[in-house]
TORDO-766094 format. One record per residue (C-alpha): x, y, z. Coordinates in steps of 0.02 Angstrom, whole numbers, padded with zeros to 5 digits, always signed. Last residue first. Example, Ala and Ser with C-alpha at 12.3 -4.5 7.8 and 13.67 -1.06 7.14 Angstrom:
+00684-00053+00357
+00615-00225+00390
//
This chain:
+05231+01927+00889
+05250+02110+00936
+05278+02160+01115
+05194+02082+01265
+05210+02226+01388
+05092+02343+01291
+04961+02206+01299
+04944+02240+01485
+04754+02215+01471
+04705+02386+01539
+04789+02481+01399
+04897+02631+01451
+04844+02813+01443
+04988+02916+01510
+04976+03051+01644
+05003+02932+01789
+05153+02854+01702
+05237+03021+01670
+05208+03083+01847
+05281+02921+01912
+05436+02943+01804
+05462+03123+01860
+05441+03078+02043
+05553+02925+02039
+05706+03008+02118
+05869+02933+02056
+05923+02771+02134
+06059+02801+02262
+06243+02824+02220
+06349+02712+02328
+06385+02707+02513
+06520+02574+02498
+06637+02660+02619
+06745+02733+02481
+06583+02793+02400
+06549+02903+02553
+06715+02993+02530
+06678+03020+02345
+06508+03093+02390
+06586+03213+02515
+06716+03268+02387
+06577+03302+02259
+06483+03404+02391
+06635+03514+02420
+06661+03532+02232
+06479+03586+02207
+06503+03708+02350
+06650+03791+02261
+06556+03796+02096
+06418+03894+02180
+06230+03875+02210
+06208+03692+02256
+06043+03646+02174
+05886+03661+02278
+05790+03517+02356
+05954+03423+02358
+05983+03264+02256
+06162+03214+02294
+06162+03276+02474
+05988+03215+02516
+06024+03046+02436
+06192+03031+02522
+06117+03064+02693
+05979+02937+02659
+06108+02805+02613
+06204+02847+02773
+06059+02801+02887
+05975+02935+02991
+05920+02963+03171
+05858+03118+03260
+05827+03167+03441
+05778+03339+03505
+05839+03377+03682
+05728+03497+03781
+05705+03384+03930
+05840+03253+03952
+05768+03121+04067
+05598+03083+03990
+05674+03114+03818
+05796+02973+03854
+05658+02844+03863
+05576+02915+03706
+05741+02901+03612
+05748+02715+03649
+05570+02694+03584
+05616+02792+03427
+05772+02687+03401
+05678+02521+03401
+05746+02464+03232
+05924+02499+03286
+06021+02636+03192
+06172+02574+03094
+06222+02749+03036
+06200+02923+03109
+06125+02950+03281
+06090+03137+03282
+06062+03236+03443
+05993+03413+03437
+06026+03524+03588
+05945+03694+03613
+06063+03819+03691
+06069+03848+03878
+06249+03795+03886
+06329+03711+04035
+06463+03640+03923
+06528+03506+04039
+06370+03444+04126
+06259+03454+03972
+06391+03377+03860
+06424+03236+03985
+06238+03194+03994
+06215+03198+03806
+06368+03090+03774
+06329+02964+03910
+06148+02945+03858
+06191+02915+03675
+06322+02786+03723
+06199+02694+03833
+06067+02694+03697
+06163+02598+03565
+06211+02627+03384
+06268+02470+03297
+06447+02423+03258
+06541+02460+03099
+06523+02407+02917
+06415+02556+02867
+06510+02677+02980
+06436+02728+03148
+06433+02912+03192
+06367+02998+03350
+06323+03178+03310
+06290+03324+03429
+06207+03475+03351
+06207+03631+03460
+06082+03774+03457
+06059+03962+03469
+06222+04034+03402
+06270+03872+03317
+06393+03740+03375
+06426+03578+03282
+06487+03436+03391
+06553+03280+03305
+06609+03108+03364
+06548+03112+03544
+06679+03076+03679
+06614+03039+03853
+06712+03058+04015
+06759+02980+04181
+06641+02834+04208
+06675+02741+04369
+06518+02807+04453
+06410+02719+04324
+06319+02800+04179
+06177+02706+04090
+06058+02652+04228
+06132+02784+04342
+06060+02918+04228
+05918+02985+04338
+06023+02959+04494
+06138+03101+04443
+06323+03055+04444
+06425+03142+04579
+06603+03183+04528
+06538+03265+04369
+06570+03181+04201
+06704+03255+04090
+06672+03298+03908
+06805+03246+03784
+06787+03323+03612
+06793+03199+03467
+06785+03323+03322
+06734+03504+03349
+06638+03616+03229
+06617+03802+03252
+06503+03955+03243
+06358+03927+03124
+06240+04076+03137
+06067+04055+03212
+05982+03893+03258
+05814+03954+03193
+05880+03932+03015
+05890+03746+03054
+05703+03728+03023
+05684+03542+03056
+05666+03384+02951
+05838+03322+03006
+05919+03298+02835
+05819+03432+02747
+05851+03564+02879
+06033+03509+02892
+06060+03530+02705
+05970+03698+02694
+06063+03769+02844
+06230+03714+02772
+06181+03791+02605
+06135+03959+02682
+06288+03966+02793
+06402+03924+02649
+06472+03748+02647
+06641+03720+02730
+06562+03628+02878
+06509+03489+02758
+06693+03463+02718
+06741+03424+02897
+06583+03321+02914
+06630+03201+02775
+06818+03176+02785
+06823+03190+02975
+06684+03065+03008
+06744+02945+02873
+06919+02947+02947
+06849+02922+03123
+06750+02770+03063
+06908+02672+03026
+06898+02519+02914
+06870+02603+02745
+07019+02720+02766
+07135+02574+02801
+07082+02486+02641
+07109+02643+02538
+07272+02681+02629
+07353+02518+02581
+07404+02398+02717
+07572+02339+02779
+07635+02203+02894
+07809+02206+02968
+07745+02137+03132
+07652+02299+03171
+07588+02410+03031
+07674+02499+02888
+07567+02610+02777
+07550+02582+02591
+07567+02726+02471
+07432+02855+02433
+07427+02889+02246
+07284+02772+02203
+07173+02910+02136
+07043+02903+02273
+07177+02889+02407
+07273+03040+02343
+07108+03134+02326
+07065+03103+02508
+07238+03156+02564
//
């Protein structure tokens, strides 16, 4: 479906009141489509490449998580009948369940991801708390939990994380913007080893481009090394050109 949209082969879809919208426009307005298109493909990477990508993205050693086991989109985790006092600030007694966007399960860890698209709403602490609390109560796992707030992260995210860390011991918090995700995917520390994985990454980059997450500037390391090793005049005459 992604390739049909990219190549203009997906027809328009009928909406209410005899209105219609093309798939490209529809795709760009729904975060769930971005979530599925991107993370579904990321899960197809080899174990080594998936580990490398997540390690770079989150600045952790994802190899300690063990083997990748499964990915689940929008699971519903029920709250217990009695809500713990420690989370009453964020979870009221009327709350029934929480629905994180992506849960990736590994043998020794779980990665829970809350996704906001570039043009969508902002991440917020209450939603993070609800998802983590519901996961802990529903899954009952002893595995290490990593939480990733992806896209539209508030400027005070680290302070908000610190509040939750005092409640949820053992949870490791991360945040990233989509432009950073694209940069790490497009310019990995090591090249993608197989043609199949190169195609998977290309699909992910195309999906991001549909949402306006364009190609980042290429790394400046090589250019900076060149400048630092060159002898340039102190009077900036090299910028003036010939008269």
